[in-house]
KEKE-3310 file (N, C-alpha, C; in steps of 0.2 Angstrom, whole numbers, plus 5000, padded with zeros to 4 digits):
npx = (5566:5577:5573:5564:5577:5582:5574:5576:5589:5587:5578:5587:5597:5590:5585:5598:5600:5589:5590:5605:5599:5591:5590:5590:5582:5567:5558:5539:5525:5509:5496:5480:5469:5456:5443:5445:5437:5428:5424:5422:5411:5395:5393:5381:5368:5363:5358:5370:5381:5391:5407:5421:5435:5451:5465:5480:5490:5509:5520:5536:5549:5543:5532:5524:5520:5534:5539:5528:5528:5518:5515:5504:5498:5487:5476:5471:5468:5457:5448:5447:5439:5425:5422:5427:5439:5455:5471:5490:5499:5516:5531:5544:5555:5562:5562:5559:5543:5537:5544:5537:5524:5522:5527:5514:5502:5505:5506:5493:5486:5489:5482:5470:5456:5442:5438:5444:5446:5458:5467:5478:5493:5505:5518:5514:5502:5504:5512:5500:5491:5499:5498:5487:5482:5496:5497:5486:5479:5467:5457:5453:5449:5441:5440:5451:5459:5467:5480:5489:5499:5511:5502:5505:5521:5534:5544:5555:5560:5565:5576:5596:5594:5601:5616:5626:5623:5621:5629:5623:5611:5617:5623:5612:5607:5616:5613:5603:5591:5580:5565:5567:5569:5554:5546:5550:5544:5544:5547:5535:5526:5528:5524:5510:5507:5510:5503:5486:5472:5461:5447:5435:5438:5437:5440:5448:5452:5460:5464:5478:5485:5495:5489:5483:5490:5489:5491:5504:5521:5530:5544:5554:5551:5551:5561:5557:5545:5544:5551:5544:5532:5537:5542:5530:5518:5504:5507:5512:5520:5527:5524:5513:5500:5493:5499:5490:5477:5469:5456:5440:5441:5438:5439:5444:5458:5465:5481:5498:5512:5514:5505:5494:5493:5492:5504:5507:5516:5518:5516:5501:5494:5479:5472:5463:5467:5463:5446:5446:5451:5442:5429:5431:5430:5416:5412:5416:5407:5394:5380:5380:5392:5407:5404:5401)
npy = (5472:5460:5450:5456:5462:5450:5442:5449:5448:5432:5434:5444:5434:5423:5428:5433:5419:5415:5423:5418:5404:5408:5403:5390:5374:5372:5362:5361:5366:5355:5364:5364:5353:5356:5369:5387:5398:5412:5411:5420:5420:5428:5433:5435:5434:5424:5416:5419:5416:5422:5426:5412:5415:5419:5413:5421:5417:5415:5418:5411:5418:5426:5434:5439:5452:5466:5478:5491:5486:5475:5460:5455:5465:5478:5469:5460:5471:5476:5464:5465:5477:5470:5462:5450:5439:5443:5433:5435:5424:5421:5411:5399:5408:5401:5386:5373:5361:5352:5358:5373:5368:5361:5374:5382:5372:5374:5387:5388:5380:5389:5399:5396:5395:5384:5383:5386:5396:5395:5405:5405:5411:5409:5399:5395:5388:5377:5372:5372:5361:5352:5351:5350:5335:5329:5333:5333:5346:5346:5344:5357:5364:5373:5377:5378:5392:5393:5406:5411:5399:5386:5371:5363:5366:5375:5381:5390:5385:5374:5378:5375:5362:5352:5353:5368:5377:5374:5375:5387:5384:5377:5386:5393:5382:5385:5395:5391:5390:5379:5377:5379:5366:5359:5363:5362:5356:5340:5339:5341:5334:5322:5326:5329:5317:5311:5318:5317:5326:5332:5323:5329:5343:5360:5364:5377:5386:5404:5410:5417:5430:5438:5443:5450:5463:5475:5475:5480:5473:5470:5479:5472:5457:5455:5450:5435:5434:5437:5425:5412:5416:5410:5398:5391:5396:5411:5418:5422:5431:5424:5412:5398:5402:5388:5381:5383:5378:5372:5361:5369:5383:5399:5412:5421:5431:5447:5451:5452:5441:5449:5459:5451:5452:5463:5474:5486:5486:5491:5507:5507:5497:5493:5482:5479:5470:5471:5471:5458:5450:5452:5447:5435:5428:5430:5422:5411:5410:5407:5398:5380:5377:5371:5360:5368)
npz = (5517:5512:5507:5495:5489:5486:5477:5466:5464:5458:5448:5440:5438:5433:5420:5413:5411:5403:5390:5387:5384:5371:5358:5358:5358:5369:5379:5377:5387:5384:5382:5394:5393:5396:5395:5395:5390:5396:5410:5420:5432:5436:5453:5458:5469:5482:5497:5510:5524:5536:5530:5532:5542:5535:5527:5521:5508:5504:5490:5483:5491:5498:5514:5527:5531:5532:5540:5536:5524:5514:5507:5503:5496:5504:5505:5515:5527:5518:5517:5531:5532:5528:5535:5535:5543:5540:5538:5534:5533:5539:5531:5528:5518:5505:5507:5503:5497:5508:5520:5521:5520:5533:5542:5538:5543:5556:5560:5558:5566:5577:5579:5579:5573:5571:5560:5542:5529:5513:5504:5490:5485:5469:5472:5485:5486:5483:5493:5500:5495:5500:5514:5515:5510:5515:5526:5537:5536:5530:5539:5546:5535:5524:5510:5496:5487:5474:5466:5453:5454:5449:5444:5436:5432:5433:5415:5420:5430:5427:5423:5422:5426:5419:5408:5402:5409:5422:5433:5437:5444:5453:5459:5464:5476:5484:5490:5498:5493:5490:5485:5472:5467:5468:5459:5444:5428:5428:5439:5445:5441:5447:5459:5457:5457:5472:5478:5483:5482:5495:5500:5507:5506:5494:5478:5469:5455:5454:5436:5431:5420:5404:5392:5382:5370:5375:5389:5401:5404:5418:5421:5427:5425:5411:5399:5406:5404:5390:5386:5390:5385:5373:5375:5379:5380:5381:5398:5416:5417:5425:5425:5417:5410:5405:5416:5428:5431:5443:5452:5451:5439:5445:5441:5425:5424:5420:5422:5429:5438:5449:5451:5453:5468:5474:5468:5458:5444:5432:5424:5416:5425:5429:5437:5451:5464:5477:5476:5468:5477:5488:5479:5478:5491:5494:5486:5489:5499:5495:5496:5493:5492:5497:5513:5526)
capx = (5571:5582:5566:5564:5583:5586:5570:5577:5596:5585:5575:5593:5598:5584:5585:5605:5601:5584:5595:5607:5592:5583:5592:5590:5576:5565:5550:5534:5521:5504:5489:5474:5460:5449:5440:5447:5435:5420:5424:5419:5404:5393:5393:5373:5364:5361:5359:5377:5382:5397:5414:5424:5441:5453:5471:5483:5497:5512:5524:5542:5553:5536:5532:5516:5523:5541:5535:5521:5523:5512:5516:5497:5496:5482:5470:5468:5464:5451:5444:5442:5433:5420:5417:5431:5445:5459:5477:5493:5507:5525:5534:5549:5553:5566:5563:5553:5537:5537:5546:5534:5517:5522:5524:5508:5501:5507:5504:5484:5484:5491:5477:5467:5450:5440:5439:5445:5446:5464:5468:5486:5497:5510:5521:5508:5495:5506:5514:5493:5489:5503:5497:5479:5483:5499:5499:5479:5478:5459:5451:5453:5451:5433:5440:5456:5459:5476:5482:5495:5500:5513:5501:5512:5527:5534:5550:5558:5563:5569:5583:5600:5594:5608:5621:5630:5618:5620:5632:5619:5606:5618:5622:5603:5603:5619:5609:5596:5584:5578:5560:5564:5567:5548:5541:5550:5537:5546:5544:5529:5523:5528:5520:5504:5506:5509:5498:5478:5466:5461:5440:5432:5439:5432:5449:5447:5460:5461:5471:5481:5491:5494:5486:5482:5496:5490:5493:5511:5524:5534:5552:5559:5551:5549:5564:5556:5537:5544:5554:5539:5527:5539:5542:5525:5511:5502:5508:5511:5525:5531:5520:5511:5492:5490:5500:5488:5472:5465:5449:5433:5441:5433:5437:5451:5459:5471:5487:5505:5513:5513:5499:5489:5493:5490:5508:5508:5523:5518:5510:5496:5491:5471:5469:5463:5467:5458:5441:5447:5449:5433:5425:5434:5427:5410:5410:5416:5402:5389:5376:5380:5399:5408:5400:5406)
capy = (5471:5455:5446:5460:5458:5442:5443:5454:5443:5429:5437:5444:5427:5419:5433:5429:5410:5416:5426:5410:5400:5411:5401:5381:5371:5369:5355:5365:5361:5357:5368:5359:5351:5360:5377:5392:5404:5412:5409:5425:5420:5434:5432:5432:5433:5417:5419:5418:5417:5426:5422:5410:5418:5415:5415:5421:5410:5417:5412:5411:5425:5429:5435:5441:5458:5468:5484:5495:5484:5469:5452:5455:5473:5481:5467:5460:5474:5478:5461:5465:5479:5469:5460:5443:5441:5438:5434:5434:5419:5420:5403:5400:5411:5399:5381:5365:5363:5351:5363:5375:5366:5360:5378:5382:5370:5375:5394:5389:5378:5393:5404:5392:5394:5379:5381:5392:5396:5398:5407:5406:5414:5405:5391:5396:5384:5369:5373:5371:5357:5346:5352:5345:5332:5325:5335:5333:5351:5347:5345:5364:5368:5370:5379:5381:5396:5396:5413:5410:5393:5383:5367:5358:5367:5383:5380:5391:5379:5367:5380:5373:5354:5350:5359:5372:5380:5367:5381:5393:5379:5375:5393:5394:5378:5387:5401:5388:5390:5373:5376:5379:5358:5356:5367:5360:5351:5334:5336:5342:5329:5319:5329:5329:5308:5309:5323:5318:5333:5330:5324:5335:5353:5363:5363:5381:5392:5408:5408:5424:5431:5442:5441:5458:5468:5483:5474:5481:5468:5472:5478:5466:5451:5456:5444:5430:5434:5431:5416:5409:5414:5407:5389:5389:5402:5414:5417:5430:5434:5419:5405:5399:5400:5382:5376:5386:5374:5366:5361:5373:5388:5404:5417:5422:5439:5448:5453:5448:5439:5454:5462:5446:5452:5471:5476:5488:5489:5495:5512:5503:5492:5495:5478:5477:5464:5470:5468:5450:5446:5450:5442:5426:5427:5430:5416:5404:5411:5405:5389:5376:5378:5365:5363:5374)
capz = (5513:5511:5502:5489:5483:5485:5472:5460:5462:5458:5444:5436:5434:5428:5414:5411:5408:5398:5385:5385:5380:5367:5354:5361:5359:5375:5379:5377:5391:5382:5387:5398:5387:5400:5392:5399:5390:5398:5414:5424:5430:5441:5460:5462:5476:5482:5505:5513:5530:5537:5528:5537:5542:5527:5528:5513:5509:5502:5486:5483:5493:5500:5518:5528:5531:5533:5542:5533:5517:5517:5502:5499:5497:5505:5504:5521:5526:5514:5519:5534:5532:5526:5540:5536:5548:5537:5542:5532:5536:5536:5529:5525:5510:5500:5511:5500:5497:5516:5524:5520:5524:5540:5543:5538:5550:5563:5560:5559:5574:5582:5577:5583:5570:5569:5550:5536:5519:5512:5497:5492:5478:5468:5476:5491:5482:5481:5500:5504:5493:5501:5518:5514:5509:5519:5535:5540:5538:5529:5546:5547:5530:5518:5505:5497:5479:5472:5463:5449:5456:5446:5447:5431:5435:5424:5412:5423:5437:5424:5419:5424:5429:5416:5403:5403:5416:5430:5439:5439:5449:5461:5466:5469:5480:5490:5494:5501:5487:5486:5482:5464:5464:5467:5451:5438:5428:5431:5448:5449:5437:5451:5465:5458:5459:5477:5483:5479:5481:5499:5498:5507:5503:5489:5476:5464:5457:5446:5431:5428:5413:5402:5385:5378:5368:5378:5395:5403:5407:5422:5418:5429:5422:5403:5396:5407:5400:5382:5385:5394:5379:5367:5375:5386:5378:5389:5405:5419:5418:5427:5429:5410:5409:5405:5421:5434:5432:5448:5451:5449:5437:5448:5437:5423:5427:5416:5428:5430:5444:5455:5449:5455:5475:5473:5466:5451:5443:5427:5423:5413:5428:5432:5440:5458:5467:5483:5473:5466:5484:5491:5476:5480:5499:5492:5480:5495:5506:5490:5498:5489:5491:5502:5516:5531)
cpx = (5574:5578:5567:5572:5586:5579:5572:5584:5592:5582:5582:5597:5597:5585:5591:5602:5595:5588:5599:5604:5589:5585:5592:5583:5574:5557:5545:5528:5512:5499:5484:5472:5456:5451:5442:5440:5428:5419:5424:5414:5403:5391:5384:5371:5361:5360:5369:5377:5389:5401:5417:5433:5447:5461:5473:5490:5500:5515:5530:5541:5546:5536:5527:5518:5531:5538:5530:5521:5523:5514:5507:5494:5490:5475:5467:5468:5459:5446:5439:5437:5425:5418:5422:5437:5451:5466:5481:5498:5513:5527:5540:5551:5557:5563:5557:5548:5534:5537:5538:5528:5515:5521:5519:5505:5502:5506:5497:5482:5484:5486:5470:5458:5448:5440:5440:5445:5453:5464:5478:5489:5504:5513:5517:5505:5499:5508:5504:5491:5493:5500:5493:5480:5489:5500:5490:5478:5469:5456:5448:5450:5441:5435:5449:5458:5466:5476:5487:5501:5501:5508:5505:5517:5527:5543:5554:5562:5568:5577:5590:5599:5600:5609:5624:5629:5617:5624:5627:5615:5611:5622:5618:5602:5609:5615:5603:5590:5580:5572:5559:5566:5560:5547:5545:5545:5538:5545:5539:5524:5522:5522:5513:5502:5504:5505:5491:5477:5462:5452:5434:5432:5438:5440:5446:5453:5455:5466:5471:5487:5490:5495:5485:5489:5497:5492:5501:5514:5530:5541:5558:5560:5550:5554:5559:5551:5539:5548:5547:5534:5531:5538:5533:5517:5511:5506:5509:5514:5533:5531:5516:5503:5492:5495:5497:5481:5472:5459:5444:5439:5435:5432:5446:5453:5464:5477:5493:5506:5512:5508:5493:5489:5494:5497:5509:5513:5525:5514:5501:5491:5483:5470:5471:5462:5462:5452:5440:5446:5441:5428:5425:5430:5421:5405:5409:5411:5395:5387:5376:5387:5402:5404:5405:5403)
cpy = (5467:5451:5450:5459:5455:5440:5445:5449:5438:5429:5439:5438:5423:5422:5433:5424:5411:5418:5419:5406:5401:5405:5394:5379:5371:5366:5362:5361:5363:5361:5362:5358:5354:5368:5381:5398:5405:5411:5411:5424:5427:5432:5429:5435:5427:5420:5415:5419:5421:5423:5419:5414:5415:5419:5416:5417:5412:5414:5411:5418:5430:5430:5438:5449:5461:5475:5487:5491:5477:5463:5455:5461:5475:5475:5463:5464:5477:5475:5461:5469:5479:5462:5451:5447:5438:5440:5431:5431:5419:5414:5403:5402:5405:5391:5377:5366:5361:5355:5369:5375:5364:5365:5379:5379:5372:5383:5392:5388:5385:5397:5401:5394:5390:5374:5388:5391:5397:5401:5411:5409:5411:5399:5392:5389:5378:5368:5369:5365:5350:5346:5349:5339:5327:5325:5335:5340:5351:5346:5354:5366:5367:5371:5379:5386:5397:5401:5412:5404:5390:5371:5360:5362:5373:5379:5382:5388:5373:5371:5378:5363:5350:5355:5363:5378:5378:5371:5386:5390:5379:5381:5394:5390:5382:5391:5397:5390:5384:5370:5376:5370:5353:5361:5365:5356:5343:5335:5338:5338:5325:5320:5327:5321:5307:5314:5323:5325:5327:5331:5327:5343:5353:5366:5369:5387:5399:5410:5415:5424:5439:5442:5444:5461:5474:5480:5475:5474:5471:5473:5472:5458:5450:5450:5437:5429:5432:5427:5415:5407:5409:5399:5386:5391:5405:5414:5424:5432:5429:5410:5403:5397:5392:5376:5378:5381:5369:5365:5366:5379:5394:5408:5417:5428:5441:5454:5449:5444:5444:5457:5456:5449:5461:5475:5477:5489:5493:5502:5511:5500:5493:5490:5479:5472:5464:5467:5459:5445:5445:5446:5436:5425:5427:5423:5409:5403:5407:5397:5386:5374:5370:5366:5366:5369)
cpz = (5506:5505:5496:5485:5482:5477:5465:5459:5460:5448:5438:5435:5430:5420:5408:5408:5400:5391:5383:5381:5376:5361:5352:5361:5365:5375:5379:5383:5390:5385:5391:5391:5392:5397:5398:5398:5395:5405:5422:5428:5437:5447:5461:5469:5483:5492:5506:5521:5531:5534:5535:5537:5537:5529:5520:5514:5505:5497:5487:5485:5497:5509:5522:5528:5534:5534:5541:5526:5518:5507:5500:5500:5498:5504:5510:5525:5524:5516:5525:5537:5530:5530:5539:5540:5543:5537:5536:5534:5534:5535:5528:5518:5504:5502:5504:5501:5505:5519:5527:5523:5530:5543:5545:5541:5556:5565:5562:5563:5576:5581:5580:5581:5570:5562:5544:5531:5516:5502:5497:5485:5476:5470:5484:5491:5484:5489:5503:5501:5498:5507:5521:5513:5513:5527:5539:5543:5533:5533:5547:5542:5526:5512:5502:5488:5480:5465:5458:5453:5450:5444:5442:5430:5430:5423:5418:5427:5433:5420:5423:5428:5425:5411:5407:5409:5423:5435:5441:5445:5457:5465:5469:5475:5485:5492:5497:5498:5484:5485:5475:5461:5466:5461:5446:5435:5427:5437:5451:5445:5444:5460:5465:5457:5466:5480:5481:5484:5490:5500:5500:5509:5495:5486:5470:5463:5451:5442:5430:5422:5410:5393:5381:5378:5373:5385:5396:5406:5412:5419:5421:5426:5413:5398:5399:5403:5393:5379:5387:5388:5372:5368:5377:5385:5380:5395:5410:5420:5422:5428:5419:5412:5411:5413:5430:5436:5436:5452:5449:5447:5441:5442:5430:5423:5421:5418:5429:5436:5448:5455:5457:5465:5477:5471:5458:5448:5435:5426:5420:5416:5431:5435:5447:5462:5473:5482:5471:5473:5488:5486:5480:5485:5497:5489:5487:5499:5503:5495:5493:5488:5495:5508:5523:5537)
residu = (UNK:UNK:UNK:UNK:UNK:UNK:UNK:UNK:UNK:UNK:UNK:UNK:UNK:UNK:UNK:UNK:UNK:UNK:UNK:UNK:UNK:UNK:UNK:UNK:UNK:UNK:UNK:UNK:UNK:UNK:UNK:UNK:UNK:UNK:UNK:UNK:UNK:UNK:UNK:UNK:UNK:UNK:UNK:UNK:UNK:UNK:UNK:UNK:UNK:UNK:UNK:UNK:UNK:UNK:UNK:UNK:UNK:UNK:UNK:UNK:UNK:UNK:UNK:UNK:UNK:UNK:UNK:UNK:UNK:UNK:UNK:UNK:UNK:UNK:UNK:UNK:UNK:UNK:UNK:UNK:UNK:UNK:UNK:UNK:UNK:UNK:UNK:UNK:UNK:UNK:UNK:UNK:UNK:UNK:UNK:UNK:UNK:UNK:UNK:UNK:UNK:UNK:UNK:UNK:UNK:UNK:UNK:UNK:UNK:UNK:UNK:UNK:UNK:UNK:UNK:UNK:UNK:UNK:UNK:UNK:UNK:UNK:UNK:UNK:UNK:UNK:UNK:UNK:UNK:UNK:UNK:UNK:UNK:UNK:UNK:UNK:UNK:UNK:UNK:UNK:UNK:UNK:UNK:UNK:UNK:UNK:UNK:UNK:UNK:UNK:UNK:UNK:UNK:UNK:UNK:UNK:UNK:UNK:UNK:UNK:UNK:UNK:UNK:UNK:UNK:UNK:UNK:UNK:UNK:UNK:UNK:UNK:UNK:UNK:UNK:UNK:UNK:UNK:UNK:UNK:UNK:UNK:UNK:UNK:UNK:UNK:UNK:UNK:UNK:UNK:UNK:UNK:UNK:UNK:UNK:UNK:UNK:UNK:UNK:UNK:UNK:UNK:UNK:UNK:UNK:UNK:UNK:UNK:UNK:UNK:UNK:UNK:UNK:UNK:UNK:UNK:UNK:UNK:UNK:UNK:UNK:UNK:UNK:UNK:UNK:UNK:UNK:UNK:UNK:UNK:UNK:UNK:UNK:UNK:UNK:UNK:UNK:UNK:UNK:UNK:UNK:UNK:UNK:UNK:UNK:UNK:UNK:UNK:UNK:UNK:UNK:UNK:UNK:UNK:UNK:UNK:UNK:UNK:UNK:UNK:UNK:UNK:UNK:UNK:UNK:UNK:UNK:UNK:UNK:UNK:UNK:UNK:UNK:UNK:UNK:UNK:UNK:UNK:UNK:UNK:UNK:UNK:UNK:UNK:UNK:UNK:UNK:UNK:UNK:UNK:UNK:UNK)
# end
């Protein structure tokens, strides 16, 4: 529950900061020029081999499980029923990307699988990219699919870098939240220059957000969602849609940042995360994807 309380505290701090910034101009993230319309293909029925083991990589404040509570809610268990070995790993919750990436490599090496697929949520996608590019993990990984990952950063991480809200950022650093320093648009621009894709790994993504007026927004992230919509366009409550594209776009989904990993905090949410992850695993087994 410590992680949950810390996340609530962070969202409250961000919400207060957003209210203070409402009347101030904010830089806009330009949308990607890559088309996002109509990218949800039917998996089809090509010949497939058994799925590779899947490593589920959590985001900021994440965990593998706390008691009976799983970050990827019900997802690993569902994949197991389909014959896919799924492992949720636990990384340092608020550490820097290099620290989290090193831990990811250690955990995958301990599991001992010669080849795996990675499915990473939010910050976990950056950890995985760093590990593949800088730490030699590409020798064990066939593909990386990111969901809700801020590949172009998020304006939320830029709050407090300068101006009257700098003390807020200082307070977060004192709490050990160095991960935020990797998520601003400026920081991620440098990251993308210095962390090239591994040549033998298939990179793909699922683009998620709240586009429809009828889609409920969880109360905890409602102020943040509205702020991001004003300064960066459609978003999932924490990450702009324009920031989530990296590699092949496998699908677009209507889901907030929490629903993407199986947590529904609004009565109107009907998104089925377990079905999404099963579909991704089936898609990764298509003949003609990355070499197994």
